[in-house]
ROZAKOL-246608 format. One record per atom (N, C-alpha, C, O): x negated, y negated, z negated; atom name; residue number from 1; chain. Coordinates in Angstrom, 3 decimals, padded with zeros to 6 digits. Each point is the difference from the previous one (the first is absolute). Layout:
! ROZAKOL-246608
+----------+----------+----------+------+-------+---------+
:        x :        y :        z : rofi : lomar : tordren :
+----------+----------+----------+------+-------+---------+
:        X :        Y :        Z :   CA :   NUM :       A :
...
+----------+----------+----------+------+-------+---------+
***
This chain:
! ROZAKOL-246608
+----------+----------+----------+------+-------+---------+
:        x :        y :        z : rofi : lomar : tordren :
+----------+----------+----------+------+-------+---------+
: -041.913 : -038.517 :  072.497 :    N :     1 :       A :
:  001.310 : -000.014 : -000.638 :   CA :     1 :       A :
: -000.093 :  000.724 : -001.339 :    C :     1 :       A :
: -000.644 :  001.044 : -000.104 :    O :     1 :       A :
:  001.281 : -001.595 : -000.909 :    N :     2 :       A :
: -000.020 :  000.604 : -001.326 :   CA :     2 :       A :
:  000.899 :  001.226 : -000.044 :    C :     2 :       A :
:  001.071 :  000.034 :  000.607 :    O :     2 :       A :
: -001.530 :  000.958 : -001.333 :    N :     3 :       A :
:  000.738 :  001.257 : -000.137 :   CA :     3 :       A :
:  001.062 : -000.137 : -001.092 :    C :     3 :       A :
: -000.285 : -000.503 : -001.087 :    O :     3 :       A :
:  001.503 :  000.950 :  001.376 :    N :     4 :       A :
:  001.067 :  000.013 : -000.999 :   CA :     4 :       A :
: -000.045 :  001.358 : -000.695 :    C :     4 :       A :
: -000.028 :  001.035 :  000.666 :    O :     4 :       A :
:  000.022 : -001.031 : -001.977 :    N :     5 :       A :
: -000.077 :  001.259 : -000.734 :   CA :     5 :       A :
:  000.873 : -000.077 : -001.243 :    C :     5 :       A :
:  000.391 : -001.085 : -000.433 :    O :     5 :       A :
: -000.092 :  002.246 : -000.136 :    N :     6 :       A :
:  000.888 :  000.035 : -001.156 :   CA :     6 :       A :
: -000.723 : -000.349 : -001.299 :    C :     6 :       A :
:  000.617 : -000.504 : -000.939 :    O :     6 :       A :
: -001.907 :  000.769 :  000.884 :    N :     7 :       A :
: -000.798 : -000.359 : -001.174 :   CA :     7 :       A :
: -001.327 : -000.574 :  000.474 :    C :     7 :       A :
: -000.578 :  000.457 :  000.986 :    O :     7 :       A :
:  000.119 : -001.444 : -001.693 :    N :     8 :       A :
: -001.258 : -000.657 :  000.320 :   CA :     8 :       A :
: -000.937 :  000.177 : -001.190 :    C :     8 :       A :
:  000.372 : -000.296 : -001.136 :    O :     8 :       A :
: -001.576 :  000.776 :  001.390 :    N :     9 :       A :
: -000.975 :  000.177 : -001.068 :   CA :     9 :       A :
: -000.888 : -001.236 : -000.088 :    C :     9 :       A :
: -000.678 : -000.366 :  000.960 :    O :     9 :       A :
:  000.694 : -000.268 : -002.126 :    N :    10 :       A :
: -000.842 : -001.165 : -000.248 :   CA :    10 :       A :
: -000.890 :  000.340 : -001.192 :    C :    10 :       A :
:  000.472 :  000.091 : -001.133 :    O :    10 :       A :
: -001.746 :  000.092 :  001.399 :    N :    11 :       A :
: -000.971 :  000.419 : -001.017 :   CA :    11 :       A :
:  000.481 :  001.235 : -000.752 :    C :    11 :       A :
: -000.186 :  000.120 : -001.211 :    O :    11 :       A :
:  000.805 :  000.790 :  001.944 :    N :    12 :       A :
:  000.456 :  001.256 : -000.579 :   CA :    12 :       A :
:  001.394 : -000.030 : -000.595 :    C :    12 :       A :
:  000.531 :  001.048 : -000.370 :    O :    12 :       A :
:  000.074 : -002.218 :  000.271 :    N :    13 :       A :
:  001.369 : -000.117 : -000.514 :   CA :    13 :       A :
:  000.955 :  000.062 :  001.184 :    C :    13 :       A :
: -000.098 : -000.801 :  000.930 :    O :    13 :       A :
:  001.013 :  001.748 : -000.972 :    N :    14 :       A :
:  000.950 :  000.166 :  001.100 :   CA :    14 :       A :
:  001.227 : -000.870 : -000.253 :    C :    14 :       A :
:  000.713 :  000.170 : -000.989 :    O :    14 :       A :
: -000.488 : -001.104 :  001.909 :    N :    15 :       A :
:  001.107 : -000.952 : -000.077 :   CA :    15 :       A :
:  001.063 :  000.431 :  001.005 :    C :    15 :       A :
: -000.307 :  000.249 :  001.166 :    O :    15 :       A :
:  001.558 : -000.162 : -001.616 :    N :    16 :       A :
:  001.087 :  000.353 :  000.912 :   CA :    16 :       A :
:  000.319 : -001.181 :  000.908 :    C :    16 :       A :
:  000.133 : -001.137 : -000.455 :    O :    16 :       A :
: -000.014 :  001.428 :  001.743 :    N :    17 :       A :
:  000.305 : -001.024 :  000.996 :   CA :    17 :       A :
:  001.514 : -000.079 :  000.159 :    C :    17 :       A :
:  000.576 :  000.595 :  000.911 :    O :    17 :       A :
:  000.054 : -001.340 : -001.814 :    N :    18 :       A :
:  001.455 : -000.128 :  000.001 :   CA :    18 :       A :
:  000.395 : -001.465 : -000.090 :    C :    18 :       A :
: -000.741 : -000.835 : -000.518 :    O :    18 :       A :
:  001.929 :  000.546 :  001.036 :    N :    19 :       A :
:  000.586 : -001.319 : -000.214 :   CA :    19 :       A :
:  000.688 :  000.014 : -001.358 :    C :    19 :       A :
:  000.163 :  001.058 : -000.609 :    O :    19 :       A :
:  000.233 : -002.210 :  000.147 :    N :    20 :       A :
:  000.717 : -000.045 : -001.272 :   CA :    20 :       A :
:  001.311 :  000.773 :  000.107 :    C :    20 :       A :
:  000.409 :  000.662 : -000.954 :    O :    20 :       A :
:  000.253 : -000.743 :  002.109 :    N :    21 :       A :
:  001.245 :  000.744 :  000.202 :   CA :    21 :       A :
: -000.199 :  001.501 : -000.062 :    C :    21 :       A :
:  000.810 :  000.712 : -000.593 :    O :    21 :       A :
: -001.882 : -000.226 :  001.200 :    N :    22 :       A :
: -000.295 :  001.439 : -000.030 :   CA :    22 :       A :
: -000.328 :  000.463 : -001.419 :    C :    22 :       A :
:  000.415 :  001.078 : -000.425 :    O :    22 :       A :
: -001.161 : -001.901 : -000.295 :    N :    23 :       A :
: -000.340 :  000.344 : -001.384 :   CA :    23 :       A :
:  001.260 :  000.058 : -000.860 :    C :    23 :       A :
:  000.148 :  000.901 : -000.825 :    O :    23 :       A :
:  000.755 : -001.853 :  001.013 :    N :    24 :       A :
:  001.257 : -000.014 : -000.755 :   CA :    24 :       A :
:  000.815 :  001.252 :  000.307 :    C :    24 :       A :
:  000.578 :  000.599 : -000.907 :    O :    24 :       A :
: -000.526 : -000.200 :  002.169 :    N :    25 :       A :
:  000.737 :  001.218 :  000.367 :   CA :    25 :       A :
: -000.558 :  001.217 : -000.736 :    C :    25 :       A :
:  000.758 :  000.815 : -000.525 :    O :    25 :       A :
: -002.078 : -000.696 :  000.488 :    N :    26 :       A :
: -000.617 :  001.132 : -000.705 :   CA :    26 :       A :
:  000.344 : -000.027 : -001.485 :    C :    26 :       A :
:  000.369 :  001.021 : -000.580 :    O :    26 :       A :
: -000.492 : -002.188 : -000.022 :    N :    27 :       A :
:  000.259 : -000.125 : -001.436 :   CA :    27 :       A :
:  001.448 :  000.348 : -000.313 :    C :    27 :       A :
:  000.269 :  000.734 : -000.951 :    O :    27 :       A :
:  000.659 : -001.252 :  001.737 :    N :    28 :       A :
:  001.423 :  000.295 : -000.235 :   CA :    28 :       A :
:  000.294 :  001.492 :  000.174 :    C :    28 :       A :
:  000.796 :  000.565 : -000.749 :    O :    28 :       A :
: -001.428 :  000.068 :  001.726 :    N :    29 :       A :
:  000.187 :  001.445 :  000.200 :   CA :    29 :       A :
: -000.530 :  000.771 : -001.206 :    C :    29 :       A :
:  000.624 :  000.965 : -000.441 :    O :    29 :       A :
: -001.762 : -001.380 : -000.091 :    N :    30 :       A :
: -000.559 :  000.664 : -001.179 :   CA :    30 :       A :
:  000.902 : -000.188 : -001.215 :    C :    30 :       A :
:  000.172 :  000.924 : -000.795 :    O :    30 :       A :
:  000.405 : -002.116 :  000.649 :    N :    31 :       A :
:  000.904 : -000.253 : -001.124 :   CA :    31 :       A :
:  001.208 :  000.925 :  000.090 :    C :    31 :       A :
:  000.416 :  000.586 : -000.999 :    O :    31 :       A :
:  000.145 : -000.458 :  002.201 :    N :    32 :       A :
:  001.154 :  000.890 :  000.195 :   CA :    32 :       A :
: -000.358 :  001.452 : -000.299 :    C :    32 :       A :
:  000.781 :  000.728 : -000.612 :    O :    32 :       A :
: -001.952 : -000.318 :  001.044 :    N :    33 :       A :
: -000.434 :  001.387 : -000.180 :   CA :    33 :       A :
: -000.348 :  000.304 : -001.460 :    C :    33 :       A :
:  000.080 :  001.149 : -000.435 :    O :    33 :       A :
: -000.459 : -002.162 : -000.304 :    N :    34 :       A :
: -000.401 :  000.194 : -001.390 :   CA :    34 :       A :
: -001.446 :  000.441 : -000.102 :    C :    34 :       A :
: -000.641 :  000.300 :  001.006 :    O :    34 :       A :
:  000.143 : -000.263 : -002.203 :    N :    35 :       A :
: -001.387 :  000.403 : -000.222 :   CA :    35 :       A :
: -000.938 : -001.185 :  000.056 :    C :    35 :       A :
:  000.342 : -001.054 :  000.537 :    O :    35 :       A :
: -001.525 :  001.233 : -001.092 :    N :    36 :       A :
: -000.967 : -001.097 : -000.043 :   CA :    36 :       A :
: -000.756 : -000.172 :  001.315 :    C :    36 :       A :
: -000.293 :  000.966 :  000.704 :    O :    36 :       A :
: -000.007 : -002.210 : -000.400 :    N :    37 :       A :
: -000.840 : -000.348 :  001.145 :   CA :    37 :       A :
: -000.835 : -001.207 : -000.395 :    C :    37 :       A :
:  000.445 : -000.855 : -000.766 :    O :    37 :       A :
: -001.645 :  000.799 :  001.291 :    N :    38 :       A :
: -000.897 : -001.110 : -000.307 :   CA :    38 :       A :
: -000.167 : -000.877 :  001.231 :    C :    38 :       A :
: -000.428 :  000.461 :  001.058 :    O :    38 :       A :
:  000.776 : -001.742 : -001.216 :    N :    39 :       A :
: -000.180 : -000.994 :  001.051 :   CA :    39 :       A :
: -001.045 : -000.983 : -000.501 :    C :    39 :       A :
:  000.122 : -000.541 : -001.099 :    O :    39 :       A :
: -001.151 :  000.312 :  001.908 :    N :    40 :       A :
: -001.067 : -000.927 : -000.365 :   CA :    40 :       A :
: -000.002 : -001.152 :  000.987 :    C :    40 :       A :
:  000.022 :  000.203 :  001.214 :    O :    40 :       A :
: -000.047 : -001.419 : -001.752 :    N :    41 :       A :
: -000.155 : -001.182 :  000.843 :   CA :    41 :       A :
: -001.476 : -000.381 : -000.088 :    C :    41 :       A :
: -000.444 : -000.617 : -000.968 :    O :    41 :       A :
: -000.289 :  000.992 :  001.983 :    N :    42 :       A :
: -001.464 : -000.045 : -000.029 :   CA :    42 :       A :
: -000.544 : -001.332 :  000.515 :    C :    42 :       A :
:  000.328 : -000.443 :  001.101 :    O :    42 :       A :
: -001.162 : -000.176 : -001.921 :    N :    43 :       A :
: -000.653 : -001.243 :  000.404 :   CA :    43 :       A :
: -001.501 :  000.243 :  000.178 :    C :    43 :       A :
: -000.484 :  001.085 : -000.320 :    O :    43 :       A :
: -000.257 : -002.069 :  000.822 :    N :    44 :       A :
: -001.435 :  000.208 :  000.249 :   CA :    44 :       A :
: -000.799 :  000.367 : -001.250 :    C :    44 :       A :
: -000.956 :  000.772 :  000.075 :    O :    44 :       A :
:  001.348 : -001.324 : -001.219 :    N :    45 :       A :
: -000.719 :  000.315 : -001.237 :   CA :    45 :       A :
:  000.127 :  001.479 : -000.345 :    C :    45 :       A :
: -000.951 :  000.612 : -000.486 :    O :    45 :       A :
:  002.113 : -000.045 :  000.734 :    N :    46 :       A :
:  000.193 :  001.429 : -000.266 :   CA :    46 :       A :
: -000.858 :  000.844 :  000.935 :    C :    46 :       A :
: -000.589 :  000.997 : -000.420 :    O :    46 :       A :
:  000.518 : -001.393 :  001.679 :    N :    47 :       A :
: -000.824 :  000.733 :  000.969 :   CA :    47 :       A :
: -001.456 : -000.013 : -000.454 :    C :    47 :       A :
: -000.664 :  001.037 :  000.003 :    O :    47 :       A :
:  000.170 : -002.205 : -000.390 :    N :    48 :       A :
: -001.395 : -000.114 : -000.424 :   CA :    48 :       A :
: -000.254 :  000.771 : -001.299 :    C :    48 :       A :
: -001.034 :  000.653 : -000.139 :    O :    48 :       A :
:  001.957 : -000.726 : -000.797 :    N :    49 :       A :
: -000.164 :  000.704 : -001.270 :   CA :    49 :       A :
:  000.026 :  001.510 :  000.200 :    C :    49 :       A :
: -000.744 :  000.728 : -000.657 :    O :    49 :       A :
:  001.595 : -000.258 :  001.560 :    N :    50 :       A :
:  000.098 :  001.442 :  000.257 :   CA :    50 :       A :
: -001.318 :  000.574 :  000.520 :    C :    50 :       A :
: -000.258 :  001.194 : -000.149 :    O :    50 :       A :
: -000.571 : -002.036 :  000.754 :    N :    51 :       A :
: -001.294 :  000.463 :  000.504 :   CA :    51 :       A :
: -000.941 :  000.400 : -001.138 :    C :    51 :       A :
: -000.924 :  000.787 :  000.204 :    O :    51 :       A :
:  001.159 : -001.331 : -001.407 :    N :    52 :       A :
: -000.883 :  000.313 : -001.132 :   CA :    52 :       A :
:  000.736 :  000.649 : -001.171 :    C :    52 :       A :
: -000.636 :  000.470 : -000.944 :    O :    52 :       A :
:  001.950 : -000.439 :  000.994 :    N :    53 :       A :
:  000.810 :  000.563 : -001.085 :   CA :    53 :       A :
:  000.735 :  001.231 :  000.520 :    C :    53 :       A :
:  000.997 : -000.108 :  000.714 :    O :    53 :       A :
: -001.505 :  001.273 : -001.083 :    N :    54 :       A :
:  000.559 :  001.255 :  000.515 :   CA :    54 :       A :
:  001.441 :  000.238 : -000.445 :    C :    54 :       A :
:  000.783 :  000.593 :  000.742 :    O :    54 :       A :
: -000.428 : -001.043 : -001.934 :    N :    55 :       A :
:  001.378 :  000.174 : -000.472 :   CA :    55 :       A :
:  000.968 : -000.799 :  000.867 :    C :    55 :       A :
:  001.033 :  000.521 :  000.420 :    O :    55 :       A :
: -001.359 : -001.769 : -000.155 :    N :    56 :       A :
:  000.852 : -000.815 :  000.873 :   CA :    56 :       A :
:  000.052 :  000.595 :  001.397 :    C :    56 :       A :
:  001.066 :  000.050 :  000.615 :    O :    56 :       A :
: -002.199 :  000.399 : -000.111 :    N :    57 :       A :
: -000.033 :  000.612 :  001.335 :   CA :    57 :       A :
:  000.925 :  001.212 :  000.061 :    C :    57 :       A :
:  000.705 :  000.194 :  000.991 :    O :    57 :       A :
: -000.704 :  000.618 : -002.041 :    N :    58 :       A :
:  000.863 :  001.184 : -000.042 :   CA :    58 :       A :
:  001.477 : -000.391 : -000.076 :    C :    58 :       A :
:  000.836 :  000.623 :  000.655 :    O :    58 :       A :
: -000.513 : -001.629 : -001.433 :    N :    59 :       A :
:  001.386 : -000.475 : -000.081 :   CA :    59 :       A :
:  000.471 : -000.464 :  001.374 :    C :    59 :       A :
:  001.112 :  000.321 :  000.418 :    O :    59 :       A :
: -001.943 : -001.064 :  000.275 :    N :    60 :       A :
:  000.364 : -000.481 :  001.336 :   CA :    60 :       A :
:  000.157 :  001.159 :  000.981 :    C :    60 :       A :
:  000.886 : -000.027 :  000.855 :    O :    60 :       A :
: -001.738 :  001.043 : -000.973 :    N :    61 :       A :
:  000.103 :  001.172 :  000.882 :   CA :    61 :       A :
:  001.310 :  000.752 : -000.228 :    C :    61 :       A :
:  000.601 :  000.507 :  000.947 :    O :    61 :       A :
: -000.166 : -000.437 : -002.187 :    N :    62 :       A :
:  001.201 :  000.772 : -000.339 :   CA :    62 :       A :
:  001.304 : -000.780 :  000.163 :    C :    62 :       A :
:  001.081 :  000.584 : -000.069 :    O :    62 :       A :
: -001.170 : -001.875 :  000.280 :    N :    63 :       A :
:  001.205 : -000.828 :  000.115 :   CA :    63 :       A :
:  000.838 :  000.444 :  001.197 :    C :    63 :       A :
: -000.529 :  000.409 :  001.034 :    O :    63 :       A :
:  001.832 : -000.500 : -001.196 :    N :    64 :       A :
:  000.917 :  000.369 :  001.081 :   CA :    64 :       A :
:  000.057 : -001.071 :  001.083 :    C :    64 :       A :
:  000.249 :  000.298 :  001.168 :    O :    64 :       A :
: -000.482 : -001.541 : -001.564 :    N :    65 :       A :
:  000.048 : -001.118 :  000.942 :   CA :    65 :       A :
: -000.971 : -001.063 : -000.482 :    C :    65 :       A :
:  000.069 : -000.438 : -001.148 :    O :    65 :       A :
: -000.978 :  000.023 :  002.030 :    N :    66 :       A :
: -000.958 : -001.063 : -000.309 :   CA :    66 :       A :
:  000.189 : -001.079 :  001.059 :    C :    66 :       A :
: -000.352 :  000.188 :  001.165 :    O :    66 :       A :
:  000.915 : -001.323 : -001.586 :    N :    67 :       A :
:  000.292 : -001.067 :  000.964 :   CA :    67 :       A :
: -001.053 : -001.098 : -000.079 :    C :    67 :       A :
: -000.600 : -000.215 : -001.053 :    O :    67 :       A :
:  000.376 : -000.485 :  002.173 :    N :    68 :       A :
: -001.004 : -001.063 :  000.043 :   CA :    68 :       A :
:  000.515 : -001.296 : -000.617 :    C :    68 :       A :
:  000.595 : -000.827 :  000.691 :    O :    68 :       A :
: -000.822 :  000.651 : -001.983 :    N :    69 :       A :
:  000.418 : -001.212 : -000.704 :   CA :    69 :       A :
: -001.233 : -000.870 : -000.204 :    C :    69 :       A :
: -000.648 :  000.054 : -001.045 :    O :    69 :       A :
:  000.348 : -000.823 :  002.016 :    N :    70 :       A :
: -001.167 : -000.873 : -000.069 :   CA :    70 :       A :
: -000.487 : -000.272 :  001.405 :    C :    70 :       A :
: -000.199 :  000.922 :  000.791 :    O :    70 :       A :
:  000.009 : -002.187 : -000.488 :    N :    71 :       A :
: -000.409 : -000.365 :  001.358 :   CA :    71 :       A :
: -001.385 :  000.561 :  000.313 :    C :    71 :       A :
: -000.319 :  000.244 :  001.164 :    O :    71 :       A :
: -000.503 : -000.039 : -002.186 :    N :    72 :       A :
: -001.317 :  000.586 :  000.227 :   CA :    72 :       A :
:  000.084 :  001.423 :  000.520 :    C :    72 :       A :
: -000.828 :  000.413 :  000.811 :    O :    72 :       A :
:  001.820 :  000.340 : -001.269 :    N :    73 :       A :
:  000.207 :  001.370 :  000.484 :   CA :    73 :       A :
:  000.471 : -000.043 :  001.453 :    C :    73 :       A :
: -000.459 :  000.781 :  000.834 :    O :    73 :       A :
:  001.376 : -001.699 : -000.544 :    N :    74 :       A :
:  000.485 : -000.158 :  001.378 :   CA :    74 :       A :
: -001.158 : -000.395 :  000.910 :    C :    74 :       A :
: -000.161 :  000.558 :  001.086 :    O :    74 :       A :
: -000.640 : -001.514 : -001.526 :    N :    75 :       A :
: -001.131 : -000.469 :  000.796 :   CA :    75 :       A :
: -001.004 :  001.129 :  000.243 :    C :    75 :       A :
: -000.487 :  000.170 :  001.118 :    O :    75 :       A :
:  000.178 :  000.597 : -002.163 :    N :    76 :       A :
: -000.950 :  001.113 :  000.148 :   CA :    76 :       A :
:  000.511 :  001.016 :  001.015 :    C :    76 :       A :
: -000.781 :  000.532 :  000.789 :    O :    76 :       A :
:  002.077 : -000.258 : -000.802 :    N :    77 :       A :
:  000.553 :  000.955 :  000.969 :   CA :    77 :       A :
: -000.180 : -000.510 :  001.426 :    C :    77 :       A :
: -000.243 :  000.781 :  000.920 :    O :    77 :       A :
:  000.362 : -002.077 : -000.744 :    N :    78 :       A :
: -000.186 : -000.587 :  001.340 :   CA :    78 :       A :
: -001.461 :  000.074 :  000.432 :    C :    78 :       A :
: -000.301 :  000.302 :  001.155 :    O :    78 :       A :
: -000.600 : -000.580 : -002.091 :    N :    79 :       A :
: -001.435 :  000.080 :  000.306 :   CA :    79 :       A :
: -000.364 :  001.422 :  000.413 :    C :    79 :       A :
: -000.831 :  000.201 :  000.886 :    O :    79 :       A :
:  001.454 :  000.784 : -001.527 :    N :    80 :       A :
: -000.254 :  001.411 :  000.320 :   CA :    80 :       A :
:  000.735 :  000.462 :  001.257 :    C :    80 :       A :
: -000.103 :  001.161 :  000.397 :    O :    80 :       A :
:  000.839 : -002.070 :  000.220 :    N :    81 :       A :
:  000.782 :  000.286 :  001.215 :   CA :    81 :       A :
:  001.051 :  001.082 : -000.234 :    C :    81 :       A :
:  000.304 :  000.803 :  000.882 :    O :    81 :       A :
:  000.233 : -000.807 : -002.084 :    N :    82 :       A :
:  001.098 :  000.899 : -000.378 :   CA :    82 :       A :
:  000.995 : -000.823 : -000.813 :    C :    82 :       A :
:  000.240 :  000.280 : -001.174 :    O :    82 :       A :
:  000.332 : -001.294 :  001.811 :    N :    83 :       A :
:  000.808 : -000.967 : -000.757 :   CA :    83 :       A :
:  001.273 :  000.590 : -000.595 :    C :    83 :       A :
:  000.704 :  000.782 :  000.639 :    O :    83 :       A :
: -000.429 : -001.178 : -001.879 :    N :    84 :       A :
:  001.276 :  000.352 : -000.610 :   CA :    84 :       A :
:  001.069 : -000.915 :  000.589 :    C :    84 :       A :
: -000.303 : -001.071 :  000.526 :    O :    84 :       A :
:  001.553 :  001.506 : -000.622 :    N :    85 :       A :
:  001.107 : -000.737 :  000.605 :   CA :    85 :       A :
:  000.157 : -001.392 : -000.604 :    C :    85 :       A :
:  000.222 : -000.975 :  000.717 :    O :    85 :       A :
: -000.338 :  000.891 : -002.035 :    N :    86 :       A :
:  000.179 : -001.282 : -000.677 :   CA :    86 :       A :
: -000.418 :  000.124 : -001.456 :    C :    86 :       A :
: -000.184 :  001.100 : -000.522 :    O :    86 :       A :
:  000.040 : -002.235 : -000.111 :    N :    87 :       A :
: -000.235 : -000.032 : -001.441 :   CA :    87 :       A :
:  001.318 :  000.345 : -000.687 :    C :    87 :       A :
:  001.064 : -000.465 :  000.409 :    O :    87 :       A :
: -001.148 :  001.278 : -001.449 :    N :    88 :       A :
:  001.191 :  000.408 : -000.749 :   CA :    88 :       A :
: -000.196 : -000.446 : -001.455 :    C :    88 :       A :
: -000.498 :  000.767 : -000.824 :    O :    88 :       A :
:  000.890 : -002.001 :  000.513 :    N :    89 :       A :
: -000.177 : -000.500 : -001.366 :   CA :    89 :       A :
:  000.823 :  000.807 : -001.001 :    C :    89 :       A :
:  001.181 :  000.262 :  000.227 :    O :    89 :       A :
: -001.800 :  000.124 : -001.316 :    N :    90 :       A :
:  000.650 :  000.847 : -000.993 :   CA :    90 :       A :
:  001.289 : -000.568 : -000.544 :    C :    90 :       A :
:  000.993 :  000.720 : -000.108 :    O :    90 :       A :
: -000.981 : -002.000 : -000.240 :    N :    91 :       A :
:  001.206 : -000.593 : -000.574 :   CA :    91 :       A :
:  001.137 :  000.006 :  001.013 :    C :    91 :       A :
:  001.149 :  000.266 : -000.352 :    O :    91 :       A :
: -001.466 : -000.559 :  001.606 :    N :    92 :       A :
:  001.034 :  000.014 :  001.043 :   CA :    92 :       A :
:  000.496 :  001.418 :  000.258 :    C :    92 :       A :
:  001.186 :  000.212 :  000.252 :    O :    92 :       A :
: -002.085 :  000.747 : -000.316 :    N :    93 :       A :
:  000.379 :  001.397 :  000.195 :   CA :    93 :       A :
:  000.962 :  000.453 : -001.096 :    C :    93 :       A :
:  001.021 :  000.624 :  000.287 :    O :    93 :       A :
: -001.341 : -000.934 : -001.530 :    N :    94 :       A :
:  000.856 :  000.431 : -001.105 :   CA :    94 :       A :
:  001.351 : -000.706 :  000.031 :    C :    94 :       A :
:  001.025 :  000.620 : -000.283 :    O :    94 :       A :
: -001.011 : -001.904 :  000.623 :    N :    95 :       A :
:  001.274 : -000.720 :  000.109 :   CA :    95 :       A :
:  000.868 :  000.608 :  001.093 :    C :    95 :       A :
:  001.207 :  000.158 : -000.179 :    O :    95 :       A :
: -001.816 :  000.183 :  001.307 :    N :    96 :       A :
:  000.748 :  000.571 :  001.125 :   CA :    96 :       A :
:  000.494 :  001.409 : -000.305 :    C :    96 :       A :
:  001.044 :  000.415 :  000.504 :    O :    96 :       A :
: -001.779 :  000.313 : -001.316 :    N :    97 :       A :
:  000.366 :  001.392 : -000.302 :   CA :    97 :       A :
:  001.135 :  000.096 : -001.016 :    C :    97 :       A :
:  000.656 :  001.037 : -000.102 :    O :    97 :       A :
: -000.425 : -002.101 : -000.643 :    N :    98 :       A :
:  001.043 :  000.040 : -001.046 :   CA :    98 :       A :
:  001.394 : -000.129 :  000.561 :    C :    98 :       A :
:  000.973 :  000.017 : -000.754 :    O :    98 :       A :
+----------+----------+----------+------+-------+---------+
***
């Protein structure tokens, strides 16, 4: 049985295991609270690039929310037996958060 977890590490990139609804709730709470927050919609290319680009890797580490935007990220989480809840497409996330 696959383990359910709050964050999944894929090649060192920690992906938040959230649904689009959960991500929207977090974003709306941050908007109400004020202050800056970084949300990253992470695709497989970003994961691969972060393995060789330390600046990108650091940005991803410091992000407040890193969602799985890319079926390759979802697939990798399943292969690792730590599946994310669902794919969270960036455009759909931003539309829902507005």
